[in-house]
VEXDREN-2710 file (C-alpha; in Angstrom, 1 decimal):
% VEXDREN-2710
k/r/px/py/pz
1/MET/-29.7/4.1/6.6
2/THR/-26.8/3.1/4.4
3/THR/-26.7/4.7/1.0
4/LYS/-26.0/2.1/-1.7
5/ARG/-23.2/3.2/-4.1
6/GLN/-21.4/1.6/-7.0
7/TRP/-17.9/0.5/-6.1
8/CYS/-15.2/-0.9/-8.3
9/VAL/-12.3/-2.7/-6.6
10/VAL/-9.2/-3.1/-8.6
11/GLY/-7.5/-6.5/-8.7
12/GLN/-7.4/-9.4/-6.4
13/GLY/-4.8/-8.3/-3.9
14/ALA/-5.4/-9.1/-0.3
15/LEU/-6.4/-5.6/0.9
16/GLY/-8.7/-5.0/-2.1
17/SER/-10.3/-8.4/-1.6
18/LEU/-10.8/-7.6/2.1
19/MET/-12.4/-4.3/1.3
20/ALA/-14.6/-5.8/-1.5
21/VAL/-16.0/-8.4/1.0
22/HIS/-16.7/-5.9/3.7
23/LEU/-18.3/-3.4/1.4
24/ALA/-20.6/-6.2/0.1
25/LYS/-21.5/-7.1/3.7
26/GLN/-22.7/-3.5/4.0
27/GLN/-25.0/-4.0/1.0
28/GLN/-22.9/-1.9/-1.3
29/ARG/-22.8/-2.7/-5.0
30/VAL/-19.3/-4.0/-5.7
31/THR/-17.7/-5.1/-9.0
32/LEU/-14.0/-6.2/-9.4
33/LYS/-11.8/-4.9/-12.1
34/LEU/-9.7/-7.8/-13.3
35/ARG/-7.7/-8.9/-16.3
36/HIS/-10.6/-11.1/-17.5
37/ALA/-14.4/-10.3/-17.3
38/GLY/-16.8/-12.8/-15.8
39/SER/-17.2/-13.6/-12.2
40/CYS/-14.9/-14.0/-9.2
41/ASP/-15.4/-15.8/-5.9
42/ILE/-13.6/-14.6/-2.7
43/ARG/-13.8/-16.8/0.4
44/PHE/-13.7/-15.0/3.7
45/ALA/-14.4/-16.3/7.2
46/ASP/-16.0/-19.5/6.0
47/HIS/-18.3/-17.8/3.5
48/THR/-17.9/-17.4/-0.2
49/TRP/-18.7/-14.0/-1.9
50/SER/-19.4/-13.8/-5.6
51/PHE/-18.6/-10.7/-7.6
52/ASP/-19.0/-9.6/-11.2
53/ALA/-15.6/-9.0/-12.8
54/VAL/-15.1/-6.4/-15.5
55/GLN/-12.0/-5.4/-17.6
56/GLU/-13.1/-1.8/-17.8
57/ILE/-15.2/0.4/-15.6
58/GLN/-18.8/0.1/-16.8
59/GLN/-20.4/3.1/-15.0
60/PRO/-19.4/6.0/-12.7
61/SER/-18.1/4.4/-9.6
62/ILE/-16.0/4.8/-6.5
63/ILE/-12.8/3.1/-7.5
64/PHE/-10.8/1.5/-4.7
65/ALA/-7.3/0.5/-5.8
66/ALA/-5.0/-1.0/-3.2
67/VAL/-2.1/-1.8/-5.5
68/LYS/1.7/-2.0/-5.7
69/ALA/3.4/1.4/-6.2
70/TYR/4.8/0.3/-9.6
71/GLN/1.2/-0.4/-10.8
72/VAL/-0.1/3.1/-10.2
73/ALA/1.2/4.9/-13.4
74/PRO/0.0/2.1/-15.8
75/LEU/-3.3/1.9/-14.0
76/LEU/-3.9/5.6/-14.2
77/ALA/-2.9/5.7/-17.9
78/GLU/-5.5/2.9/-18.5
79/PHE/-8.2/4.8/-16.6
80/GLN/-7.5/8.1/-18.5
81/ALA/-8.5/6.4/-21.7
82/GLN/-11.9/5.5/-20.3
83/ALA/-14.5/8.3/-20.4
84/VAL/-16.4/6.9/-17.4
85/PHE/-13.3/7.4/-15.2
86/HIS/-13.6/11.1/-15.4
87/LYS/-17.0/10.8/-13.7
88/SER/-15.7/8.4/-11.1
89/THR/-14.0/8.9/-7.7
90/LEU/-10.6/7.3/-7.1
91/ILE/-9.3/6.0/-3.8
92/LEU/-5.6/4.9/-4.0
93/SER/-3.6/2.9/-1.4
94/TYR/0.0/1.9/-2.1
95/ASN/3.3/1.7/-0.2
96/GLY/5.9/4.4/-0.8
97/ILE/5.8/7.7/-2.6
98/LEU/6.0/8.3/-6.4
99/THR/8.2/11.2/-7.5
100/ASN/5.6/12.3/-10.1
101/GLU/2.4/12.1/-8.0
102/ALA/1.6/15.8/-8.7
103/GLU/1.4/15.0/-12.4
104/LEU/-0.3/11.6/-12.1
105/LEU/-3.1/12.3/-9.6
106/ARG/-6.2/14.5/-10.0
107/PRO/-7.0/17.1/-7.3
108/ASN/-10.1/15.1/-6.2
109/ASP/-8.3/11.8/-5.9
110/TRP/-8.0/10.3/-2.4
111/HIS/-5.4/8.3/-0.4
112/TRP/-6.3/5.5/2.0
113/VAL/-3.5/4.7/4.5
114/THR/-3.9/1.6/6.6
115/THR/-2.2/-0.6/9.2
116/HIS/-4.6/-3.5/8.6
117/GLY/-2.8/-6.7/7.5
118/ALA/-4.2/-9.2/5.1
119/TYR/-3.0/-12.0/2.9
120/ARG/-4.4/-14.5/0.4
121/GLU/-4.3/-18.3/0.2
122/GLY/-5.8/-19.2/-3.2
123/ASN/-9.2/-17.5/-3.4
124/GLU/-9.4/-17.0/0.4
125/VAL/-8.5/-13.7/2.0
126/ILE/-7.3/-13.8/5.6
127/HIS/-7.5/-10.7/7.8
128/GLY/-4.1/-11.3/9.4
129/GLY/-3.8/-8.2/11.6
130/GLN/-6.4/-5.7/12.9
131/GLY/-5.3/-2.1/12.4
132/GLN/-6.7/1.3/11.6
133/SER/-7.0/3.5/8.5
134/TRP/-6.9/7.1/7.5
135/LEU/-8.5/8.8/4.5
136/GLY/-7.5/12.2/3.1
137/SER/-6.2/14.0/0.0
138/LEU/-2.8/15.4/-1.1
139/HIS/-4.5/18.8/-1.5
140/GLY/-5.8/19.2/2.0
141/GLN/-9.5/19.0/1.2
142/THR/-11.3/19.9/4.5
143/ALA/-14.7/18.3/3.9
144/LYS/-15.2/14.5/4.3
145/PRO/-16.4/12.9/1.1
146/ASP/-19.9/11.4/1.2
147/PHE/-18.6/7.9/0.9
148/PHE/-16.5/8.2/4.1
149/ALA/-19.2/6.5/6.2
150/ASP/-19.3/3.6/3.8
151/LEU/-15.6/2.9/4.3
152/GLU/-15.8/3.5/8.0
153/GLN/-18.6/0.9/8.4
154/ALA/-16.9/-1.5/6.1
155/LEU/-13.5/-1.6/7.7
156/PRO/-13.3/0.4/11.0
157/PRO/-11.8/2.3/12.5
158/LEU/-11.3/5.0/9.8
159/HIS/-10.0/8.4/10.6
160/TRP/-10.4/11.6/8.6
161/GLN/-7.1/13.4/7.8
162/ALA/-7.5/16.5/5.7
163/ASP/-3.8/16.5/4.8
164/ILE/-2.9/12.8/4.4
165/ARG/0.8/13.5/3.8
166/GLN/1.8/13.1/7.4
167/ARG/0.3/9.6/7.6
168/ARG/1.8/8.6/4.2
169/TRP/5.3/9.7/5.3
170/GLN/5.0/7.9/8.6
171/LYS/4.0/4.7/6.8
172/LEU/6.8/5.2/4.3
173/ALA/9.3/5.4/7.2
174/ILE/8.0/2.3/8.9
175/ASN/8.2/0.3/5.6
176/CYS/11.7/1.6/5.0
177/LEU/12.7/0.5/8.5
178/ILE/11.3/-3.0/8.3
179/ASN/10.7/-4.3/4.7
180/PRO/14.2/-4.2/3.2
181/TYR/15.8/-5.9/6.3
182/THR/13.3/-8.8/6.1
183/VAL/14.5/-9.4/2.6
184/ILE/18.2/-9.0/3.5
185/HIS/17.9/-11.5/6.4
186/GLU/15.1/-13.5/4.8
187/CYS/13.2/-13.5/8.1
188/CYS/9.9/-12.8/9.8
189/ASN/9.4/-9.3/11.3
190/GLY/10.1/-10.3/14.9
191/GLU/13.6/-11.5/14.1
192/LEU/14.7/-8.0/13.2
193/ALA/14.8/-7.1/16.9
194/HIS/18.1/-8.9/17.2
195/LEU/19.3/-8.8/13.6
196/VAL/19.3/-5.0/13.0
197/THR/21.3/-2.6/15.2
198/GLN/19.9/0.5/16.7
199/GLN/22.5/2.6/14.8
200/GLU/21.4/1.1/11.5
201/TRP/17.8/1.9/12.2
202/GLN/18.7/5.4/13.5
203/ASP/20.6/6.3/10.3
204/VAL/17.7/5.3/8.1
205/ALA/15.2/7.2/10.2
206/GLN/17.3/10.3/10.3
207/GLU/17.6/10.4/6.6
208/ILE/13.8/10.1/6.1
209/THR/13.2/12.8/8.7
210/ARG/15.4/15.2/6.9
211/LEU/13.8/14.6/3.6
212/ALA/10.3/14.8/5.1
213/ALA/11.1/18.2/6.6
214/HIS/12.2/19.4/3.1
215/HIS/8.7/18.4/1.9
216/GLY/7.0/20.2/4.8
217/VAL/6.3/17.2/6.9
218/GLU/7.6/17.0/10.5
219/LEU/8.8/13.7/11.8
220/ASN/10.9/12.6/14.7
221/PRO/13.5/9.9/14.2
222/ASP/13.2/8.5/17.7
223/ASP/9.4/8.3/17.3
224/LEU/9.8/6.5/14.0
225/LEU/12.2/4.0/15.5
226/GLN/9.8/3.4/18.4
227/GLN/6.9/2.9/16.1
228/ALA/8.9/0.5/13.8
229/GLN/10.0/-1.6/16.8
230/GLN/6.4/-1.7/18.1
231/VAL/5.3/-3.0/14.7
232/VAL/8.1/-5.6/14.7
233/LYS/6.9/-6.8/18.1
234/GLN/3.2/-6.8/17.3
235/THR/3.7/-8.6/13.9
236/ALA/6.6/-10.8/15.0
237/LEU/5.4/-13.9/13.1
238/ASN/4.4/-12.0/10.0
239/ARG/6.4/-11.8/6.7
240/SER/6.5/-8.4/5.2
241/SER/4.9/-7.8/1.9
242/MET/8.3/-7.2/0.3
243/LEU/9.6/-10.5/1.6
244/GLN/6.6/-12.3/0.3
245/ASP/7.1/-10.6/-3.1
246/TYR/10.8/-11.5/-3.0
247/LEU/10.2/-15.2/-2.2
248/HIS/7.6/-15.4/-5.0
249/GLN/9.8/-13.6/-7.5
250/ARG/7.5/-10.7/-8.0
251/PRO/8.6/-7.1/-8.6
252/LEU/9.6/-5.3/-5.4
253/GLU/8.6/-1.8/-4.2
254/ILE/12.1/-0.9/-3.0
255/ASP/12.4/1.9/-5.6
256/TYR/9.4/3.6/-4.0
257/LEU/10.6/3.1/-0.4
258/ASN/14.3/3.4/0.4
259/GLY/15.0/4.1/-3.3
260/PHE/12.6/7.0/-3.2
261/VAL/14.4/8.4/-0.1
262/ALA/17.8/8.1/-1.7
263/ALA/16.7/9.6/-5.1
264/ALA/14.7/12.4/-3.6
265/SER/17.5/13.3/-1.1
266/THR/19.9/13.5/-4.0
267/ALA/17.5/15.8/-5.9
268/ALA/17.2/18.0/-2.8
269/GLY/21.0/18.4/-2.7
270/TRP/22.3/15.8/-0.2
271/SER/22.8/12.1/0.0
272/ALA/21.0/9.4/2.0
273/PRO/23.6/6.6/2.2
274/ALA/21.8/4.3/4.6
275/ASN/18.7/4.2/2.4
276/GLU/20.7/4.0/-0.8
277/ARG/22.7/1.0/0.6
278/LEU/19.5/-0.8/1.6
279/CYS/18.0/-0.2/-1.8
280/GLU/21.2/-1.6/-3.6
281/GLN/21.3/-4.6/-1.3
282/VAL/17.7/-5.6/-1.9
283/GLN/18.1/-5.0/-5.7
284/SER/21.2/-7.1/-5.8
285/LEU/19.5/-10.0/-3.9
286/SER/16.5/-9.8/-6.1
287/SER/18.6/-10.0/-9.2
288/ILE/20.5/-13.0/-7.9
289/LYS/17.3/-14.8/-6.9
290/SER/15.8/-14.1/-10.4
291/ILE/18.7/-15.9/-11.9
292/THR/18.8/-18.9/-9.5
293/SER/15.1/-19.4/-8.9
294/LYS/12.1/-20.3/-10.9
295/PRO/9.3/-17.7/-10.4
296/LYS/6.2/-18.8/-8.6
297/PRO/2.7/-17.9/-9.8
298/ASP/1.2/-14.6/-8.7
299/ASN/-2.4/-14.7/-7.5
300/ALA/-2.7/-10.9/-7.4
301/GLU/-3.9/-8.8/-10.2
END
């Protein structure tokens, strides 16, 4: 029998909306944390789901926050000011790595890493790509949390990973190998197969592998390259999240992907020129576009 728990999903991003709907389908109690209180409808698979929307957490909850990397610090600062947060559980999911995660995150906070793909069209969320997910902590907690089965039933398959760092670094690498190039070439994922050279990809992968080893995570550059090329093939017609943000004139996560690799490598005592170059190229393109284009509305919270 499914245990009913109180969940609070942050924002109206695609992955959060997808999770909110699937938790509701499992008879879980779900509210949305939005900028404005009231109600919110999410359409999924020809059915409309209605949720209560709150500006602040009203009661101890399992908080699910699939957000942009640059939203993490402000979100946590907001939560810290709410007494009920300290009685709640937090599950975070975001691309990239923050340099100050050890200071920002609590020992009992969780990370959810996923390869599921989703996007929004108005108030409709589309599950654009089936994938799989992993749940774990930065502190290597060995016991599964009691809500694991809820997440597993809502959006399977879900794997338990006591130390989530390996999965996070792997996802960081895949994003670093794909996302910036889709912005530079302004193309769908599949076009990268003939637009990016093996040497370009290899240089980026080797720099990430070296930095990961410095942080106690073992990666193989050839494996990373193979995984990235497989993703490119499987999602050939998809636009990366970074390209979508770029085209809609939203902030980009480049500082937490290739920018993180470049900065963290410098802090470790060496350079990462391939990742630094990609970061600078994307930042330059974003600056030019912000001058020449009118921003489009952002549906995400």
